[in-house]
C-alpha positions in Angstrom: 0.0 0.0 0.0 2.8 2.4 0.9 4.4 1.6 -2.5 1.2 2.5 -4.3 0.8 5.8 -2.4 4.4 6.6 -3.1 4.0 5.9 -6.9 0.8 7.9 -7.0 2.6 10.8 -5.3 5.4 10.6 -7.8 3.0 10.6 -10.8 1.4 13.8 -9.5 4.6 15.5 -8.4 6.9 14.5 -11.2 5.5 16.8 -14.0 5.7 19.8 -11.6 9.2 19.0 -10.7 10.3 18.6 -14.3 8.7 21.8 -15.4 10.4 23.7 -12.7 13.7 22.4 -13.9 13.0 23.5 -17.5 12.8 19.9 -18.8 9.1 20.2 -19.7 8.3 20.2 -23.4 5.2 22.3 -22.9 4.5 25.1 -25.4 4.7 28.7 -24.3 1.5 30.0 -22.6 -1.1 32.0 -24.7 0.1 35.4 -23.3 3.6 34.8 -24.5 2.5 33.6 -27.9 0.1 36.6 -28.3 2.8 39.1 -27.4 5.1 37.6 -30.0 2.4 37.7 -32.7 1.3 41.3 -31.9 4.7 42.9 -31.4 5.0 45.1 -34.5 7.9 45.1 -36.9 9.1 48.2 -38.6 6.2 50.7 -39.2 6.2 52.4 -42.6 4.6 55.9 -42.8 4.4 58.9 -45.1 5.5 56.9 -48.2 5.5 58.7 -51.6 7.2 58.4 -55.0 8.5 61.4 -56.9 6.7 62.0 -60.2 8.7 61.9 -63.4 6.7 64.7 -65.0 9.1 67.6 -65.5 12.2 65.6 -64.5 15.4 65.7 -66.6 15.5 61.9 -66.6 12.1 60.2 -66.7 13.6 56.6 -66.6 14.2 56.8 -62.9 12.6 58.1 -59.7 12.7 57.5 -55.9 10.5 56.5 -53.0 10.7 58.3 -49.7 9.3 57.4 -46.3 9.6 57.3 -42.5 10.5 54.0 -40.9 9.9 53.4 -37.2 11.3 50.5 -35.3 9.6 49.9 -31.9 11.7 46.8 -31.3 14.7 46.2 -29.0 17.0 45.4 -31.9 18.2 47.2 -35.0 16.4 46.1 -38.2 17.6 46.9 -41.8 15.6 47.7 -44.9 17.4 45.2 -47.1 15.6 45.4 -50.5 12.6 46.7 -52.4 10.8 45.7 -55.5 8.2 47.3 -57.8 6.6 46.1 -61.0 6.9 49.6 -62.5 10.7 49.4 -62.5 13.2 47.1 -64.1 15.6 47.7 -61.2 15.1 48.8 -57.6 18.0 49.7 -55.3 18.6 51.2 -51.9 20.6 54.5 -52.4 22.4 57.0 -50.2 23.9 60.4 -50.8 27.6 60.5 -49.9 30.6 62.7 -50.3 33.1 61.6 -52.9 36.1 63.7 -54.0 34.5 66.7 -52.3 31.2 66.3 -54.2 27.9 64.9 -53.1 27.1 61.8 -55.1 24.2 59.2 -55.2 25.2 55.6 -54.9 23.9 52.2 -54.0 23.8 51.7 -50.2 25.3 48.3 -49.6 24.2 46.4 -46.4 20.8 48.0 -46.3 19.3 51.0 -44.5 19.5 50.7 -40.7 16.5 51.4 -38.6 17.8 51.7 -35.0 16.1 50.0 -32.1 13.3 52.1 -30.6 14.0 54.8 -33.2 13.4 56.1 -36.8 15.0 56.3 -40.2 13.8 58.9 -42.6 14.3 58.2 -46.3 14.1 61.6 -48.0 15.4 63.6 -51.0 19.2 64.2 -50.7 19.4 61.4 -48.2 18.8 57.6 -48.1 16.0 56.6 -50.5 14.6 53.7 -52.6 15.7 54.2 -56.2 13.3 53.0 -59.0 15.2 52.7 -62.3 14.4 51.5 -65.8 10.8 52.7 -65.3 8.3 51.0 -67.6 6.1 54.1 -67.8 6.2 57.8 -66.8 4.7 58.5 -63.4 2.5 61.6 -62.9 1.1 63.1 -59.7 -2.0 61.1 -58.6 -0.7 57.7 -59.9 -0.2 54.9 -57.5 2.9 52.6 -57.4 3.0 49.1 -55.9 6.1 48.8 -53.7 7.3 45.9 -51.6 9.9 46.5 -48.8 11.9 43.6 -47.2 13.6 43.8 -43.8 16.4 41.9 -42.1 13.9 40.5 -39.5 12.2 38.5 -42.3 9.2 40.9 -42.5 8.0 42.6 -45.6 5.5 45.4 -46.4 3.4 45.4 -49.6 2.4 49.0 -50.2 0.4 51.0 -52.7 2.3 54.3 -52.8 1.0 57.7 -54.1 3.0 59.6 -56.7 3.6 63.2 -55.8 5.1 66.2 -57.6 8.6 67.1 -56.5 9.7 70.6 -57.6 12.9 71.0 -55.7 15.2 69.4 -58.2 18.9 69.3 -57.1 21.7 68.7 -59.5 23.3 66.1 -57.3 20.0 64.1 -57.0 19.7 63.6 -60.8 23.1 64.4 -62.2 23.2 66.4 -65.4 25.7 66.2 -68.2 26.9 69.8 -67.4 27.9 70.2 -63.8 26.8 73.5 -62.2 28.5 75.2 -59.3 26.7 76.5 -56.2 27.7 79.9 -54.9 
């Protein structure tokens, strides 16, 4: 009888002992799972694409936006795609030989933990090249953004006029000097 009571006690107590030692193969509780599912990735806001109407080179344009990372780790925008462009790259403006130049940004665009990254004219941006059609204000452009955390955003982005052309943003054949 004592043996049966001892065995019954072990049957009841053993799962509790094992779970307290971390040896249980139970799944995370619902609250933990819910928190993981609802924790947002990078938030994308104020997205727009520059119209090609009136531009010197109508075969390319750029997309601009604000990226907010509420997470505890840096996330990078690693790539983008759009069916309106034959080629899409992440670009930056950087100094080279004393001049500001536009170039592909290798390694992606960092969005620091609990902070923002602003893609804007004369700064980091998504470059859409080999455009398949002109883009005028009021058009909408499909754009997919991919991030280093495995997330992606499929967006429909409005095309807006951009009248503040700068020579270093769309280089011309004849360089101009600024006083």
